[in-house]
N, C-alpha and C positions, 0 to 999 in steps of 0.2 A: 846864495849866490845868485845874482841877477845878470842875466846876459842880454843885450840889445843885438838886433841884427837889422840893417836898413833892408827894407823891401820895396821895391820901385820908388817912384817919384816922392820923398817927404814921409812915407810911411816907416814907423819904426815897429817891429814885433818885440815885445818884451818878454822873457820868461823868467818866472820868479818860483820859488818853493810851492809846491801843490797844497793850499788848504785841504783837500782831500785826505792827502797822505797823513798831514799832521791831525786832523780831525780823527782819521782812523786810529792813528797811534794813542791818541789821548783815550777815545773809546776803549781800546784795548787795556790800556793801564787801569782805567777806572774798572772795568770787567775783572780783570785780574784782582785787583784788591778786593772787590766783592766776593769774588770766589775765595779768597784767602779768608775773609771774615767769616762767610759761611761756614767754610770748614772747622775753623776754631770755634765756632758756635756749637758744633756738634751736629749741624744739619745736613748729614750726609745724602740724605734723599734729595734736598734741593739741589745740592751739588751735583748729583747724577743728572736730575732734570735740567739743569743750567748746561749741561752738555748736549742736551738734544734741543737746547732753544736758543741755541748760539750765546748763552751766558746771560740771558736776559732773567732769569729767575733767581740767578746769583743776587741781583739786587733787591729781591724781596727777601731772600735768605738772609742777607746782611742786615735788612731791618727787622726781622723777626727776632723776638729775644732768645736769650742763649737757653740751651737746654741744663737742666742742673748736673752739675759734674762736668761739663765742658771747659776746655782750657779757658776759653773767654769768660765764663762764669768764675771760675777759680782765679783768674789774674784780676778781674774787676773787684772780687771780694776780698782780695788779699791773702786768700789760701794758697798755700805752694803744694800741698799734695790733697790726693783723692779722699773723701769721707770712708771710713770703714764701715762695710756693710755687718 
């Protein structure tokens, strides 16, 4: 929604959606997705550290390889059950 208001002689002040709000929302969704990937890869330490660093370490946790036996590794390999010990 864009609103225009006349201010003085010939000046129009236009108010539109804030890019800051949109950018913050997109960043939040990306960090949330990275947190979910980090958790499914079994990287619980990275998930906890991400809470202390405003989610920045979740990006690294999502990039790192999955731990053996994690949900991410099982889904990627096609196994549905954990291996028996």
